[in-house]
Structure formats: structure tokens, C-alpha cells
C-alpha positions in Angstrom: 77.4 51.4 136.5 78.5 47.8 135.9 77.7 48.2 132.2 80.0 51.1 132.0 82.7 49.4 134.0 82.5 46.3 131.8 82.7 48.5 128.7 85.9 50.2 129.8 87.5 46.9 130.9 86.7 45.1 127.7 89.8 44.8 125.4 88.1 43.3 122.3 88.6 46.3 119.9 91.8 47.5 121.5 94.0 45.8 118.9 92.1 47.3 116.1 92.4 50.8 117.6 96.1 50.3 118.1 96.6 49.4 114.4 94.5 52.3 113.2 96.6 54.7 115.3 99.9 53.0 114.3 99.0 53.1 110.6 97.9 56.8 110.8 101.2 57.7 112.4 103.2 55.9 109.7 101.2 57.6 107.0 101.7 61.0 108.7 105.5 60.3 109.0 105.7 59.2 105.3 104.0 62.3 104.0 106.2 64.5 106.2 109.3 62.9 104.8 107.9 63.2 101.3 107.8 66.9 101.6 111.5 67.1 102.3 112.5 64.5 99.7 110.4 65.9 96.9 112.6 68.9 96.2 115.7 67.4 94.5 113.7 64.7 92.6 111.0 67.0 91.3 113.5 69.4 89.8 115.3 66.5 88.0 111.9 65.2 86.8 110.9 68.6 85.6 114.2 69.0 83.6 113.6 65.5 82.1 109.9 66.3 81.2 111.0 69.7 79.8 113.6 68.1 77.6 111.1 65.5 76.3 108.6 68.1 75.5 111.1 70.3 73.6 112.2 67.2 71.6 108.6 66.3 70.9 107.7 69.9 69.8 110.9 70.0 67.6 109.9 66.8 65.8 106.3 68.1 65.1 107.1 71.7 64.2 104.9 72.9 61.3 106.4 75.0 58.5 106.4 78.7 59.3 103.9 81.1 57.7 106.7 82.8 55.7 107.1 79.7 53.6 105.3 80.0 50.2 104.0 77.2 48.3 103.8 77.7 44.5 101.6 75.5 42.3 102.4 75.2 38.6 100.0 74.2 36.0 
């Protein structure tokens, strides 16, 4: 019984456990806040990405199939 009592009274790893619990709490809080903050920023990012993609596609558009190329001798 004395070994078990000594184990429960020993505080050597208590600081490590406290930091792990504190860090996990901060990470959970940050991810929870990220869910609510993500909405307005993601739509703005999607608009910017969409505009950039449209500009890139317009710059690299190939001639249409209706265009005919004539070769003269």
C-alpha cells in the first residue's frame, strides 16, 4: 500500500500533464473559433480564386473549332 500512496503523492509529472491538458484546451478552442471565422473569409477567398482562374483561362484560350486554317501553295 505504501507504493501506491507514494505514487499518488508524487508530483513529478504533474506539470507535464497540466501543460498537455492546457495545450489540448487551447487547440480545441482555436479549432472551434476557426469554424465560425471561416465563413466570411472563405467566400472572399473563393471569389478571388474564381476570378484568377477565369483570367488565366481567358489568357490561354485556344482558337475555336470553327476557325479554319487555309494553306496556300
